[in-house]
C-alpha positions, 0 to 999 in steps of 0.5 A: 068736907064735914069741917066746911059744912060745919062752918056754913052751919055756924053761919046759920047759928049767927043769923038765928038771932037776926032772922029767928031761925032755929039753927039746931032744927035747920042743921038737923034737917040739912044734915039728913037731906043734903048728906052733910052738904055733899049734895050738888044743890047744897054745894053749888047753890047754897041750898042745904035743905034742898028746898025745891023751886015750886010754883010759889018760888019767884027767885032763882032756880037751878036744875040739878039731877032733874029737879029744880032747886032754889038757888041762893047767892049767899048763906044769908039769903038762904037763912032769910028764906027759911025765916019766911017758913 
């Protein structure tokens, strides 16, 4: 599981230059919040930082353990969303 998680985080490192997202900060935050990518929202919805779908979110969201989380089609969508913050 850790190897798969590391591959996904390497993708963020590659898109860092494209979107201006600091991969090291995103990785550290994601590791803590998603327990190395083992959280259901991280695995099923490509949301490693467990970003909630709040009133300002207009994209797809999915219920996971009673919380609405942002749901991304792919990792590039996830990285692009992070660059907006």
